[in-house]
C-alpha positions in Angstrom: -10.1 -19.5 -43.3 -12.3 -20.5 -40.4 -14.7 -23.7 -41.3 -17.3 -24.0 -37.8 -19.4 -27.0 -37.6 -21.7 -26.9 -35.8 -22.6 -23.2 -35.4 -24.0 -23.8 -32.3 -26.2 -26.5 -30.0 -29.1 -26.1 -31.5 -32.4 -27.9 -29.6 -32.6 -31.1 -31.0 -29.1 -32.0 -30.6 -29.5 -31.1 -26.9 -32.2 -33.6 -26.8 -30.3 -36.0 -28.3 -26.9 -35.7 -26.2 -29.5 -36.1 -23.4 -29.6 -39.6 -24.0 -26.5 -40.6 -25.4 -22.5 -40.1 -25.4 -21.4 -37.4 -27.9 -17.8 -35.9 -28.5 -17.0 -32.5 -29.6 -13.9 -32.0 -31.1 -12.4 -28.8 -31.7 -8.6 -28.1 -33.7 -6.8 -24.4 -33.5 -4.1 -22.7 -35.1 -1.3 -23.1 -32.9 -0.2 -24.7 -29.4 -0.4 -21.7 -27.5 -4.3 -21.0 -28.3 -5.1 -24.6 -27.7 -3.1 -24.1 -23.7 -5.6 -21.0 -23.1 -8.8 -23.5 -24.1 -7.3 -26.1 -22.1 -6.3 -23.6 -19.5 -10.2 -22.1 -19.3 -11.4 -25.9 -19.3 -9.5 -26.8 -16.1 -10.6 -23.7 -15.0 -14.2 -24.5 -15.5 -13.5 -27.7 -13.5 -14.7 -30.5 -16.7 -13.7 -33.7 -15.9 -9.9 -34.1 -17.2 -10.3 -37.9 -18.1 -13.1 -36.6 -20.5 -10.3 -34.4 -22.3 -8.7 -35.0 -25.2 -5.5 -33.9 -26.6 -3.4 -34.8 -30.4 -0.5 -32.4 -30.8 2.0 -33.0 -33.5 5.1 -31.9 -31.7 8.0 -32.7 -34.4 9.6 -35.4 -37.3 12.2 -37.9 -35.8 15.8 -38.6 -37.3 15.1 -41.5 -39.4 19.4 -42.4 -38.7 18.9 -41.6 -35.0 20.4 -44.2 -32.6 17.7 -43.9 -30.5 15.2 -43.5 -32.5 11.5 -43.2 -29.9 13.6 -42.0 -27.0 11.5 -38.9 -25.9 11.3 -37.3 -22.3 7.9 -36.3 -21.8 8.5 -33.7 -19.0 10.6 -31.7 -21.7 8.3 -32.5 -24.7 5.2 -31.1 -22.7 7.2 -28.2 -22.2 8.6 -27.5 -25.6 4.7 -27.3 -26.8 3.8 -24.6 -24.3 1.5 -27.3 -23.0 3.0 -27.5 -19.3 0.6 -26.0 -17.2 -1.7 -28.4 -18.2 0.5 -30.8 -18.7 0.2 -32.7 -14.8 -3.9 -32.1 -14.9 -4.6 -34.2 -18.5 -5.2 -38.0 -18.2 -2.8 -40.6 -19.8 -0.4 -38.0 -21.2 2.1 -40.0 -23.9 4.6 -39.0 -26.5 3.9 -41.4 -28.7 5.7 -41.8 -32.4 3.2 -42.9 -35.4 4.3 -44.5 -39.1 5.3 -41.0 -40.2 8.3 -41.0 -37.6 6.8 -37.9 -36.1 6.4 -37.3 -32.3 2.5 -36.2 -31.3 1.6 -35.4 -28.3 -1.4 -37.4 -26.8 -3.9 -37.6 -24.0 -6.8 -38.3 -22.7 -9.9 -40.8 -24.3 -9.0 -40.4 -28.0 -4.9 -40.3 -27.1 -4.7 -43.6 -25.3 -7.5 -45.8 -28.4 -5.2 -44.0 -30.9 -2.1 -45.3 -29.3 -3.7 -48.7 -29.3 -4.4 -48.8 -33.0 -2.6 -50.5 -35.6 -1.3 -49.3 -39.5 -4.2 -51.3 -41.2 -2.3 -49.8 -44.8 1.2 -51.5 -44.1 1.2 -53.4 -47.3 4.5 -55.1 -48.5 4.4 -52.2 -51.3 4.7 -49.7 -48.6 7.6 -51.9 -46.9 9.7 -50.9 -50.0 9.4 -47.1 -49.2 12.6 -45.2 -48.3 11.7 -43.1 -45.1 11.5 -39.9 -46.9 8.3 -41.6 -48.6 6.9 -43.5 -46.1 6.3 -40.3 -44.2 4.4 -39.2 -46.8 2.3 -42.0 -46.8 -1.1 -41.3 -44.5 -1.0 -42.7 -41.1 -4.8 -43.1 -40.6 -4.1 -44.1 -37.5 -6.0 -41.2 -36.2 -8.4 -41.0 -38.3 -9.5 -44.8 -37.0 -9.1 -43.3 -33.7 -11.7 -40.9 -34.6 -13.9 -43.5 -36.7 -14.2 -45.1 -33.3 -15.6 -42.2 -31.6 -18.0 -41.7 -34.3 -17.1 -39.3 -36.8 -17.5 -39.7 -40.4 -14.7 -40.9 -42.7 -14.2 -37.4 -44.4 -14.8 -35.2 -41.0 -12.0 -37.8 -39.7 -9.6 -37.5 -42.5 -9.6 -33.6 -42.8 -8.9 -33.7 -38.9 -5.9 -36.1 -39.0 -5.1 -33.2 -42.3 -4.8 -30.6 -40.8 -2.8 -32.0 -37.0 -0.6 -33.6 -39.1 0.0 -29.7 -40.7 0.2 -28.8 -36.8 -3.0 -28.4 -35.7 -3.1 -28.7 -32.0 -6.5 -31.1 -31.3 -8.9 -30.7 -28.5 -12.3 -32.9 -27.6 -14.5 -33.9 -25.0 -16.3 -37.1 -24.6 -19.5 -36.7 -22.5 -22.9 -37.4 -21.8 -23.5 -34.7 -19.5 -25.1 -31.6 -22.2 -24.0 -28.8 -20.1 -20.4 -30.8 -20.4 -20.6 -30.8 -23.9 -22.5 -26.9 -24.2 -19.7 -25.6 -22.0 -16.9 -27.0 -24.3 -18.6 -25.7 -27.3 -18.8 -22.1 -25.9 -15.2 -22.4 -24.8 -13.8 -23.5 -28.5 -15.7 -21.4 -30.2 -14.7 -18.1 -27.2 -10.9 -19.5 -28.1 -10.9 -18.7 -32.1 -10.8 -22.8 -32.8 -11.0 -22.9 -36.7 -13.0 -26.1 -37.1 -15.7 -27.4 -34.0 -17.5 -31.1 -34.7 -19.7 -32.8 -32.8 -20.9 -36.7 -33.1 -22.5 -39.4 -31.1 -20.1 -41.6 -29.6 -20.5 -45.6 -28.6 -20.5 -46.3 -25.0 -18.1 -49.3 -25.5 -15.4 -47.0 -27.3 -15.9 -45.0 -23.9 -15.7 -47.9 -21.5 -12.5 -49.3 -23.2 -10.6 -45.4 -23.3 -11.7 -45.3 -19.7 -9.7 -48.5 -18.8 -7.2 -47.7 -20.9 -7.1 -44.4 -19.0 -7.1 -46.8 -15.5 -3.6 -48.7 -16.9 -1.5 -46.1 -19.2 -1.3 -46.3 -22.7 -0.6 -49.0 -24.7 1.4 -49.6 -27.8 0.1 -51.1 -31.2 1.4 -52.3 -33.8 3.3 -49.6 -35.6 2.3 -47.3 -32.6 5.0 -46.5 -30.4 4.8 -45.2 -27.2 7.5 -43.2 -26.7 6.8 -41.6 -23.1 4.2 -41.7 -20.6 3.2 -39.8 -17.7 4.0 -40.8 -14.5 0.4 -42.2 -12.9 1.8 -40.8 -9.8 -0.1 -38.2 -7.4 1.2 -35.3 -4.9 -0.1 -35.7 -1.4 -0.6 -32.0 -1.2 -3.1 -32.0 -4.0 -5.3 -34.5 -2.0 -6.8 -33.3 1.1 -8.0 -36.5 2.6 -4.7 -37.7 3.4 -3.5 -35.5 4.6 -1.7 -35.3 8.0 -2.3 -39.1 8.3 0.9 -41.5 8.9 2.8 -41.0 5.5 2.2 -36.9 5.4 6.0 -36.4 6.5 5.6 -32.9 4.5 7.9 -30.5 6.4 10.1 -33.6 8.6 13.5 -32.6 8.5 15.1 -35.5 6.1 18.7 -36.8 7.6 21.5 -39.0 6.4 22.2 -42.1 7.9 24.7 -40.7 9.7 22.7 -38.1 11.0 23.3 -35.4 8.8 20.7 -32.6 7.9 19.8 -33.1 3.9 17.3 -30.4 4.2 13.2 -30.8 4.8 10.6 -32.6 2.8 8.5 -30.8 0.9 6.2 -33.3 -0.9 5.2 -37.4 -1.3 4.6 -38.4 -4.6 2.3 -41.9 -4.7 0.0 -44.5 -6.3 -3.5 -45.1 -4.9 -3.6 -48.5 -5.1 -7.0 -48.0 -6.8 -5.0 -47.1 -9.7 -3.0 -49.8 -10.2 -4.7 -53.0 -12.3 -6.3 -55.7 -10.4 -6.4 -54.3 -7.0 -9.1 -51.6 -5.4 -9.0 -49.4 -2.6 -9.7 -51.0 0.7 -10.4 -48.4 3.0 -12.3 -45.3 0.9 -8.7 -43.8 0.1 -7.3 -43.8 3.1 -3.6 -43.5 4.1 -3.1 -47.6 4.0 -4.7 -47.7 0.6 -1.4 -45.8 -1.3 2.3 -47.0 -2.3 4.3 -44.6 -1.0 6.9 -43.9 -4.7 9.0 -40.7 -3.8 9.6 -38.3 -0.7 10.7 -35.1 -2.6 13.4 -32.8 -0.3 14.2 -29.1 -0.9 17.6 -29.5 0.5 20.6 -27.3 1.6 21.8 -27.6 4.6 25.4 -29.6 6.1 26.0 -31.2 2.5 25.8 -28.0 1.0 24.3 -28.6 -1.9 22.1 -25.3 -2.2 18.4 -25.1 -2.5 16.6 -27.9 -5.0 14.4 -30.0 -5.2 15.1 -33.8 -5.3 12.9 -36.8 -5.6 14.4 -39.7 -3.4 12.7 -43.2 -4.3 11.0 -44.2 -1.1 12.6 -47.4 -0.7 15.6 -45.5 0.8 13.8 -43.9 2.7 12.8 -45.0 6.8 10.5 -43.2 9.2 12.0 -42.3 13.3 10.3 -40.3 15.7 13.3 -38.6 15.2 12.5 -36.9 11.6 13.0 -38.8 7.9 16.2 -41.0 7.4 17.4 -41.1 4.0 20.1 -43.7 2.8 21.8 -42.0 0.6 25.4 -41.2 0.0 26.8 -37.6 -0.4 27.5 -38.3 -3.9 24.0 -39.4 -4.7 23.3 -36.1 -2.9 24.6 -33.9 -5.2 24.1 -35.5 -8.5 21.1 -36.2 -7.7 18.2 -35.5 -10.8 16.4 -32.4 -10.3 12.9 -32.7 -9.3 10.4 -29.6 -10.6 7.1 -29.8 -9.1 5.7 -27.4 -12.2 7.0 -30.3 -15.2 5.2 -33.6 -15.1 7.1 -36.3 -14.3 7.6 -39.0 -16.9 8.2 -42.6 -16.9 11.8 -41.8 -18.6 12.3 -38.7 -16.0 12.1 -41.6 -13.3 14.0 -44.2 -15.0 17.1 -41.4 -14.2 15.7 -40.9 -10.6 15.9 -45.0 -9.7 19.0 -45.5 -11.8 20.9 -43.1 -10.1 19.7 -44.2 -6.2 20.1 -47.9 -7.8 16.5 -48.6 -6.9 14.4 -51.0 -9.1 11.8 -50.1 -11.5 9.1 -50.8 -9.5 6.5 -50.5 -13.1 8.3 -53.5 -14.1 8.3 -55.9 -10.9 5.7 -57.4 -9.0 6.2 -55.2 -6.5 
């Protein structure tokens, strides 16, 4: 039975929306419908930083040796969201006390990651893992309450998400954005739609968290988070600059051809906590992290892409010199341009090349 609320944007809702921030929320039957909805929202150019996604992925084995390991790019692909995964903001896999992995993104997702479990009483600690999983987590309910939803509605939505219904929401003070989201939800057979007024303070908190990355709070574990890196191909204002190495030949230290540079992955300085861009988004305002080489040539390793840490790269008049060995190149992790790069993917790459984890150093 489909329960739609509200059925349309009435005039009084529009007038109220024009004066304040609102959140419109929708639930879907499966991830395929959710992905179609997100693709439509992307084509409609709705702001990615205003879009939230919550999806229960799977229950973790309580006896697992590494219970919180979840490589985000694999989770995204398994959840049929790989097409839009790199577009969503603050994408992370969270582990809540019910021992399930939740794919979370956007304002509601990053706020959810910070919420402690208020229900953790002494009696709960005495429950075995199976009993603990049956106890409502309440974190999502509290996140929805923070965004302005009534408790009954928030509880209902959490129960649906725990049962497997994907959640998509838009938080905005633009009535046209909210109306467009509502229409897209309706056209893509949402099983539930709700609308509420949201305080500016929670939106500001979420915007800050989206910039700094998901932060685990209390009993919520951030199992993995998407890398905040950007691709040069997606930044027209940086193309043809000094770091636009695309098409240049990548050479080994001995002058052997490794392949051609296919992409640059970089971190904008303005996205780093406590720093701002200096020159309006120019080349001096980025921190290169990887060059992506389409490998082949004399090393005979076939045609594939690998991401090489920028620390191993030197730019010369003859091309791009890469300080890696034949063995490192042959066994390097493959880079998939269509799959979001997660922090654990980065860790795998950097361990392979013996490069430092720049996100936990002072570099």
